[in-house]
C-alpha positions, 0 to 999 in steps of 0.5 A, a space after each residue: 670226847 670223840 668225834 662220831 665217825 660213821 662208815 656208811 658201808 660194810 666190809 670192803 668186799 661186801 660194799 656192793 656194785 659202787 666201788 666206794 664207801 662213805 666215812 661222815 665224821 663231825 670233829 669234836 668241839 675241842 680239836 686243835 687246828 690240824 692239816 686234814 691229812 694228818 687228821 684223818 690219818 689218825 681217824 680212819 683205820 688203814 688209811 694211808 697219807 697218799 691215798 688220802 691226798 689222792 682223795 683230797 686232790 681228786 675232790 673226794 673229801 668234803 668239809 662242810 659241803 665243800 672240796 678242801 686241800 690236803 693243807 686244809 686245817 679242820 676246826 671244831 664242829 667241822 662236818 667231813 665226809 670221804 669218799 674212799 676208793 675201796 680197790 686194794 692199794 696192790 691192785 695191778 691192771 696189765 695192759 692187754 689189747 682185746 675187742 671192747 664195745 666202747 658205746 660213747 667216749 668223751 674227754 671224761 668218760 667212757 660207757 662200755 657194754 660188757 660182754 657175760 663172761 668177762 670179770 670187770 676188774 682183776 682180783 683173786 684168781 682173775 688177773 688177766 682178761 679183764 675189762 680194766 686189762 682191755 681198757 688199760 690197753 686202750 687207753 695207753 695205746 691212745 695216749 701213752 703218758 698213761 701209767 698204772 700209777 697215774 691212773 691205777 683203776 682206770 676210772 671205775 666207779 662201779 661194777 657188774 657180775 662176770 655173767 651179767 652183760 651190760 653197760 659201764 661207765 668209767 671215768 677218764 679224770 679225776 673230776 669225773 671220776 670223784 663226781 660219778 662215784 658221788 652220784 652212784 653212792 647217792 643212788 641218782 644214777 638211772 639204771 634199768 635191768 632186763 631179766 628172764 626169771 622162772 614163774 609167772 609173777 602175780 603182780 604186773 609191778 611191785 617193790 622188793 625190800 630186803 636187806 642184802 648180806 653175805 650167806 652166814 654158811 656159803 660166803 660166795 653166795 648172798 642172802 635176803 634178810 627181810 627183818 633188816 638185822 643183817 646185810 645193807 638195805 636193798 631196794 629193787 623195782 620190778 615190772 613184768 614185760 612179757 609173760 610166757 606162762 613158765 618164765 616171766 621177762 621183767 624190767 628191774 630198776 635200782 634204787 641201791 647197789 648191793 652185790 648180786 641184788 637182783 639175783 638175790 631179790 628175785 630168788 627171795 619172791 620165789 623167782 630165780 633168774 633163768 639158768 642163775 647157778 648160784 640161785 637155783 635158777 639152773 634147774 627146772 623151777 616151774 613146770 612138769 619135768 617130762 622128757 620133751 619139756 626137760 629136753 627143751 629147757 636143757 636146750 635153752 640152758 645151752 644157749 643162754 649158759 649164765 644167768 639171764 640178766 642184762 644191764 640195758 640202760 644207764 643215765 647220770 649227770 655229766 660231771 662236766 656239762 652238768 647235763 643228763 646223759 642217758 644210754 641204751 643197750 640192746 639185749 645180747 644174742 643169747 638172751 634174745 634167742 632164749 626168750 624167742 624160744 619161750 614166746 613160741 613155746 608158750 604159744 604153741 602149748 597154749 599157756 595162758 596168762 
C-alpha cells in the first residue's frame, strides 16, 4: 500500500497569490524507519535535498502537527505536512537601488506599499526593476552579510499583480517566513482591496463563489469556472462603498488568494474593473457612447492607465509577538483622481442610484 499524497495546489505558476504549496502525506503502516529528508525526496517529484533541508530547518515541515529536524525518522501512520516554496531554484535577485515605500519594519518582517507598474519578483521577461531587486539592495545595504544564497527570496510569501498597487509583507527571518506562509495558506490573513468597477451593482454587498483557473485558450489570462470542474476554489466578498451610476467603488475581501481573483470574479458577475485591459474593462462598458462621454472616459483612462485596484489593508498575527497587527494604506493618486472625476460627472448628470 502506498502513502496517500495530496498536493493542495495546482501547477507552480497557477498556485495563486500565495507563493507556497502544501503537500499532505500519510505514512504507510509498513514503512521502515527512515530519515524524513530521504523519505520526502523519494516521494515528492522534483524535490531536492537542499530545498527539503531548508524547509525542515525553517519549520516548514510538520509531523503530527509539530516541527521536526532533518534527522527525524518517520514512523508508520505519521501525518506529514510540507509547505513548499514554489519559486524556481535558479531565481537570481540582483540588488538594485530604488525608492521603496516601507510602511513598517522590525527584526522579523517588512510591510511595503507597492506602486502600480512594479513587478513583485524576477521572472520571465522581468529580471530587473522588480520589488525584490529593491528589497535586496535595501537589506544588503543595512547588513552586508546578507547574500542571495542566504536569503534568495528575501522573505516573499505572497504577491500582487504588476498593475495593482498596495500592501505586501516580506519576512526577514526563516521563522517569520514559515509562520507567514502558513497563515496565508490557511487564509487567516485579512486583506481588503478597493476597486473601481464598471456598472451599478444591484446589491450593496455579496459573495462571489467561482473556481478560478487558467483560461483554456489564452494562457496568460484566468477564467471563472462556476461549476468547479476546473481551477481552484475562489471566494470574494464585496461591499459597495460609493455609487456613481456608470461605475461603482467597491471593497473586496479575499477569502482565498487566486491569481487575478478579484479581476476575474468581477468580470464574471458583469462588472469588470475600470481600465482592466485583460478582462474587458479598458473600453466603455456602461453608458451611451457619444463624443463628450467617450472623451471623458478616455481622459479617465489616461489618468489611471491600469486596472483600478488597490490592496488597501493587511492584517495578520505577528510571528514572534503573536499579537494581531494591522496596516492601512491610502488610495494612490491615480485612483483618487479618477474617483473624484466620476463623482463630479455623475453629480452633474443627475445620475440617480
